C-alpha positions as CSV (number, residue, x, y, z in Angstrom):
1,M,16.7,20.9,-13.9
2,T,13.4,19.2,-13.1
3,K,12.6,17.6,-9.8
4,Q,12.5,14.2,-11.5
5,S,16.1,14.5,-12.7
6,L,17.2,14.6,-9.0
7,E,15.9,11.2,-8.4
8,K,18.2,8.1,-8.6
9,E,16.9,5.0,-10.3
10,I,18.6,1.8,-9.3
11,F,19.2,-0.9,-11.9
12,E,21.8,-3.1,-10.4
13,Q,21.3,-5.5,-7.5
14,G,22.7,-4.4,-4.1
15,P,21.8,-4.2,-0.5
16,V,19.1,-2.0,1.0
17,L,21.5,-0.9,3.8
18,D,25.3,-0.3,3.7
19,A,27.8,-1.9,6.0
20,K,27.0,0.7,8.7
21,G,23.2,0.1,8.5
22,R,22.4,3.3,6.5
23,P,20.0,3.2,3.6
24,I,21.2,3.3,0.0
25,P,18.5,5.7,-1.4
26,G,16.8,5.5,-4.8
27,F,13.9,3.9,-6.6
28,S,13.4,0.9,-8.9
29,R,10.6,-0.8,-10.8
30,R,11.5,-4.3,-9.6
31,S,12.8,-5.8,-6.4
32,T,16.4,-4.8,-7.3
33,L,17.7,-4.2,-3.8
34,V,18.1,-6.9,-1.3
35,Y,16.5,-6.5,2.2
36,K,18.0,-8.3,5.1
37,R,16.5,-7.8,8.5
38,S,19.8,-8.9,10.1
39,A,21.5,-5.9,8.5
40,I,19.5,-3.4,10.5
41,K,21.6,-1.5,13.1
42,A,18.7,0.1,14.9
43,P,17.2,-1.3,18.1
44,P,14.8,-4.2,17.4
45,W,11.8,-2.3,18.9
46,R,12.1,0.3,16.1
47,I,11.7,-2.1,13.2
48,K,8.4,-2.1,11.3
49,E,7.4,-4.7,8.7
50,W,4.0,-5.2,7.0
51,D,2.2,-6.8,4.1
52,F,-1.1,-5.0,3.3
53,Y,-3.4,-6.1,0.6
54,Q,-6.4,-4.1,-0.7
55,V,-9.0,-5.4,-3.2
56,T,-11.7,-3.1,-4.6
57,N,-14.4,-2.8,-7.2
58,D,-16.8,0.1,-7.7
59,H,-18.3,-0.2,-4.2
60,L,-16.6,-2.9,-2.1
61,C,-13.2,-2.7,-0.4
62,L,-11.4,-5.7,1.3
63,Q,-8.3,-5.0,3.4
64,M,-6.1,-7.8,4.8
65,T,-3.0,-7.1,6.9
66,I,-0.2,-9.1,8.6
67,G,2.4,-6.8,10.1
68,H,4.1,-5.4,13.2
69,A,5.9,-2.5,14.8
70,A,8.1,-4.9,16.7
71,Y,6.5,-4.4,20.1
72,A,3.0,-4.9,18.7
73,G,1.7,-6.7,15.7
74,Q,-1.6,-6.9,13.9
75,V,-3.6,-9.5,11.9
76,S,-6.7,-8.0,10.4
77,L,-9.4,-8.2,7.8
78,M,-11.9,-5.5,7.0
79,L,-14.7,-5.4,4.4
80,F,-16.9,-2.4,3.7
81,D,-19.1,-0.8,1.1
82,F,-17.8,2.8,0.5
83,V,-20.9,3.7,-1.5
84,K,-23.4,2.6,1.0
85,E,-21.0,3.7,3.8
86,E,-21.6,0.3,5.5
87,K,-18.9,-1.8,7.3
88,Y,-19.6,-5.5,7.0
89,I,-16.6,-7.1,8.7
90,D,-13.9,-5.7,11.0
91,A,-11.9,-8.5,12.5
92,S,-8.5,-7.7,14.1
93,L,-6.0,-9.3,16.5
94,I,-3.4,-7.2,18.3
95,L,-0.2,-9.2,19.0
96,P,2.0,-8.1,21.9
97,L,5.8,-8.2,21.7
98,V,6.1,-9.6,18.2
99,F,9.6,-8.5,17.2
100,G,10.7,-11.0,14.5
101,R,8.3,-13.9,15.3
102,L,6.0,-13.3,12.2
103,H,8.9,-14.2,9.8
104,M,8.0,-11.6,7.3
105,P,9.3,-12.2,3.7
106,E,12.4,-10.3,2.7
107,N,11.3,-9.9,-1.0
108,A,7.9,-8.8,-2.3
109,E,8.2,-10.5,-5.7
110,K,9.9,-13.9,-5.1
111,D,7.8,-16.9,-4.3
112,N,7.0,-16.9,-0.6
113,L,4.4,-17.9,2.0
114,L,3.4,-15.7,5.0
115,V,1.2,-17.4,7.5
116,Y,-0.4,-16.5,10.8
117,E,-2.1,-19.5,12.5
118,K,-3.3,-19.4,16.1
119,N,-6.4,-19.6,18.3
120,G,-8.8,-20.3,15.5
121,V,-7.4,-17.8,13.0
122,T,-5.5,-18.7,9.9
123,M,-4.4,-16.1,7.4
124,R,-2.1,-17.0,4.5
125,F,-0.5,-14.8,1.8
126,E,1.1,-17.0,-0.8
127,T,3.1,-15.7,-3.9
128,R,3.8,-18.2,-6.7
129,D,4.8,-17.2,-10.2
130,Q,3.6,-13.6,-9.8
131,K,0.2,-14.7,-8.7
132,R,-1.0,-14.3,-5.2
133,V,-3.5,-16.2,-3.2
134,L,-4.9,-14.6,0.0
135,T,-6.9,-16.9,2.3
136,C,-8.4,-16.5,5.7
137,R,-10.4,-18.7,8.1
138,W,-11.4,-17.0,11.3
139,K,-13.5,-18.7,14.0
140,N,-16.1,-16.4,15.6
141,A,-14.7,-13.5,13.7
142,Q,-17.7,-11.2,14.3
143,E,-21.0,-11.7,16.1
144,G,-20.3,-15.4,16.5
145,K,-20.0,-15.9,12.7
146,D,-17.1,-17.8,11.1
147,L,-15.2,-16.0,8.4
148,E,-13.8,-17.6,5.2
149,T,-12.0,-15.7,2.4
150,R,-10.2,-16.6,-0.8
151,I,-8.8,-14.0,-3.2
152,L,-6.7,-14.6,-6.3
153,L,-4.5,-11.7,-7.6
154,A,-2.8,-11.7,-11.0
155,R,-0.2,-9.1,-12.0
156,K,-0.8,-7.3,-15.3
157,N,2.2,-5.0,-15.3
158,P,5.8,-6.2,-15.2
159,D,6.8,-2.9,-13.5
160,S,5.9,-1.6,-10.0
161,I,7.4,1.0,-7.8
162,V,10.0,0.4,-5.1
163,I,11.6,3.1,-3.0
164,N,14.4,3.2,-0.4
165,L,14.4,6.4,1.6
166,P,16.4,7.8,4.5
167,F,15.0,10.0,7.3
168,D,16.8,13.2,8.2
169,E,16.1,12.6,11.9
170,Y,18.2,9.4,12.3
171,E,20.9,7.9,10.1
172,H,19.8,4.3,10.7
173,A,16.1,5.1,9.9
174,F,14.9,4.0,6.5
175,Y,11.8,3.2,4.5
176,Y,12.0,0.3,2.0
177,N,8.6,0.0,0.3
178,H,7.3,-1.9,-2.6
179,K,3.9,-1.2,-4.1
180,I,2.3,-3.4,-6.7
181,N,-1.0,-2.4,-8.3
182,C,-3.0,-3.1,-11.4
183,M,-3.5,-6.6,-10.2
184,I,-6.7,-8.3,-11.4
185,A,-8.7,-9.7,-8.5
186,E,-11.3,-12.4,-8.1
187,G,-12.7,-14.3,-5.1
188,Y,-15.1,-14.3,-2.2
189,I,-15.7,-13.5,1.4
190,K,-18.1,-15.4,3.5
191,S,-19.4,-14.5,7.0
192,G,-22.1,-16.8,8.3
193,R,-24.8,-16.8,5.6
194,D,-23.6,-13.6,4.1
195,E,-21.4,-13.7,1.0
196,W,-19.6,-11.1,-1.2
197,H,-17.8,-11.6,-4.5
198,F,-15.1,-9.9,-6.5
199,D,-15.2,-10.5,-10.3
200,R,-12.1,-10.2,-12.4
201,S,-13.9,-8.0,-14.9
202,D,-14.0,-5.0,-12.5
203,S,-11.9,-5.8,-9.4
204,F,-8.3,-4.7,-8.7
205,G,-5.7,-5.5,-6.0
206,I,-2.9,-3.6,-4.4
207,L,0.1,-4.8,-2.4
208,D,1.7,-2.3,0.0
209,W,4.8,-4.1,1.3
210,G,6.8,-2.1,3.8
211,R,10.0,-2.7,5.8
212,G,11.9,-0.1,7.8
213,V,12.9,1.9,10.8
214,W,10.8,5.0,11.3
215,P,11.0,8.0,13.6
216,F,8.4,7.9,16.3
217,H,6.3,10.7,14.8
218,N,5.5,10.7,11.1
219,E,2.9,11.9,8.6
220,W,2.2,10.9,5.0
221,Y,-0.2,11.2,2.1
222,W,-0.8,8.3,-0.2
223,S,-3.0,7.5,-3.2
224,N,-3.2,4.4,-5.4
225,G,-5.6,3.4,-8.1
226,A,-6.4,1.2,-11.0
227,G,-9.0,1.0,-13.7
228,Y,-9.5,1.1,-17.5
229,L,-9.1,4.0,-19.9
230,N,-10.0,3.5,-23.5
231,G,-10.2,-0.2,-22.8
232,E,-6.6,-0.3,-21.5
233,M,-5.3,-0.9,-18.0
234,F,-4.4,2.4,-16.2
235,G,-3.0,2.9,-12.7
236,F,-1.1,5.2,-10.5
237,N,0.8,5.4,-7.2
238,L,1.3,8.8,-5.6
239,G,2.7,9.8,-2.2
240,C,4.6,12.2,-0.1
241,G,5.6,13.0,3.5
242,F,7.5,10.0,4.5
243,G,11.3,10.3,4.7
244,N,13.6,12.4,2.5
245,T,12.2,12.1,-1.0
246,D,14.8,14.2,-2.8
247,T,16.6,11.1,-4.1
248,A,13.4,9.1,-4.9
249,S,9.7,9.3,-4.9
250,E,7.0,6.7,-5.3
251,N,5.1,8.7,-7.9
252,I,4.4,6.7,-11.1
253,I,1.7,6.1,-13.8
254,F,1.0,2.8,-15.5
255,Y,-0.7,2.5,-18.9
256,K,-0.8,-0.3,-21.4
257,G,1.7,-2.3,-19.3
258,T,4.3,0.4,-19.3
259,S,5.4,2.6,-16.3
260,H,6.0,6.4,-16.5
261,K,7.9,7.9,-13.6
262,L,6.8,11.2,-12.1
263,G,8.7,13.6,-9.8
264,K,7.3,15.0,-6.6
265,V,3.6,15.3,-6.1
266,E,1.6,17.6,-3.8
267,F,-1.8,16.8,-2.2
268,H,-4.1,19.8,-1.9
269,L,-6.9,19.4,0.6
270,G,-9.9,21.6,1.5
271,E,-11.1,22.6,4.9
272,N,-12.8,19.2,5.4
273,Y,-11.7,15.7,4.3
274,M,-14.9,15.3,2.3
275,D,-14.0,18.3,0.1
276,P,-12.4,17.5,-3.2
277,W,-8.7,16.6,-3.1
278,R,-6.4,17.8,-5.9
279,L,-3.2,15.9,-6.7
280,T,-0.6,17.7,-8.9
281,D,3.1,17.1,-9.7
282,L,5.7,19.8,-9.9
283,D,6.5,19.2,-13.6
284,G,2.9,19.8,-14.9
285,R,2.3,16.2,-15.9
286,L,-0.4,15.3,-13.4
287,D,-3.6,17.0,-12.4
288,L,-6.2,14.7,-10.7
289,T,-9.1,15.5,-8.5
290,L,-10.6,13.1,-6.1
291,T,-14.3,13.6,-5.3
292,P,-14.8,11.7,-2.0
293,V,-17.9,9.7,-1.1
294,Y,-16.6,8.0,2.0
295,D,-14.1,8.7,4.8
296,R,-12.8,5.4,6.3
297,T,-11.3,6.7,9.5
298,T,-9.1,4.4,11.6
299,Q,-7.6,5.4,14.9
300,I,-5.5,3.3,17.2
301,K,-4.6,4.4,20.7
302,L,-2.6,1.8,22.7
303,L,-0.1,2.7,25.3
304,W,2.2,5.2,23.5
305,V,0.9,4.3,20.1
306,D,-1.5,7.0,18.6
307,N,-2.3,6.6,14.9
308,C,-5.0,8.2,12.8
309,T,-5.7,7.7,9.1
310,H,-8.4,9.2,6.9
311,Q,-8.7,7.1,3.8
312,M,-11.0,8.8,1.3
313,F,-12.8,6.7,-1.3
314,G,-14.3,8.3,-4.4
315,T,-13.8,9.0,-8.1
316,F,-10.7,10.5,-9.8
317,A,-10.9,12.7,-12.9
318,G,-8.3,14.9,-14.6
319,T,-5.2,14.5,-16.8
320,A,-1.9,12.6,-16.8
321,V,1.0,12.9,-19.2
322,L,3.1,9.9,-20.2
323,D,6.8,10.0,-20.9
324,D,6.3,10.5,-24.7
325,G,4.0,13.5,-24.1
326,T,0.7,11.6,-24.6
327,K,-2.0,13.2,-22.5
328,L,-4.5,10.9,-20.9
329,D,-8.0,12.1,-20.1
330,V,-8.8,10.4,-16.8
331,K,-12.5,9.8,-15.9
332,N,-14.4,7.7,-13.4
333,V,-11.4,5.9,-11.9
334,V,-12.7,4.7,-8.5
335,S,-10.0,4.6,-5.8
336,F,-8.7,6.4,-2.7
337,A,-6.3,9.0,-1.2
338,E,-5.3,9.1,2.4
339,H,-3.7,11.2,5.1
340,A,-2.1,9.5,8.1
341,V,-0.6,11.0,11.2
342,N,1.2,8.4,13.3
343,N,3.1,8.2,16.6
344,W,4.3,4.6,16.9
């Protein structure tokens, strides 16, 4: 029996949590399960909710976040060039004692509007008919410069990857996560007189939409990418480390608008983060190597919170096997892989 056959795919609509507040584990390719914040049985200060968007081309990366870990929230925008190793914008607000005041959406696919607006900062994430508009206006965001951003994202794959995982440490802990990639991106960022653009011909967007109750200490590996192979859209989402992945993993390949589920994946690192990363699955269908060019390290230390993430940008090459046995030769896919260690 392969590792993939142990996973449970969910096709019928149902709740994320049972009547006792325990997760109903499995994976799906759409928003099949129904998340209700009111169904969570854990203390409110343990709840974590976030919407994280990332937009990249072959050298620029834009990251926009609205989210919280109950007792603290964050609204942030970062823009950097991972080829030049230069950070252009790093604007962030830490919000104390947020709890449920951000009114985070309960579904990643249905039409919704998430807005933060206060003290000269307006950030909006709007979803309409599977298109997303990300906008931001930020007074004196950095060095006295006003910031303006508008990004349009359009989905090219009907499938995505959704997981609902338990944690062995705590029966009411869970991770309900929806990742949507292979979105075509276009738009601009302005800061004072400086301006940067994303063109739909070579720019891609990712949504990392997370809801859950986590143990205080956790560690994960994650990689997500999109590009073109043989003129066709190709993408992947790979990860491990968070929760009990025996019943579901987030590992999946996208090609020509079709999804191909993988089993468990391992991340093989060298002595240093800038050494090549090798990503393989246990069934012999995936063998990708990331050659990093930039280490975007973020570290947050605030009261008892201590988080550190190494997000490595570079180029992927290797092979991936589809469900029908077709072997793809992967070359020059620009993306990232990351390692995070969190106490939060």
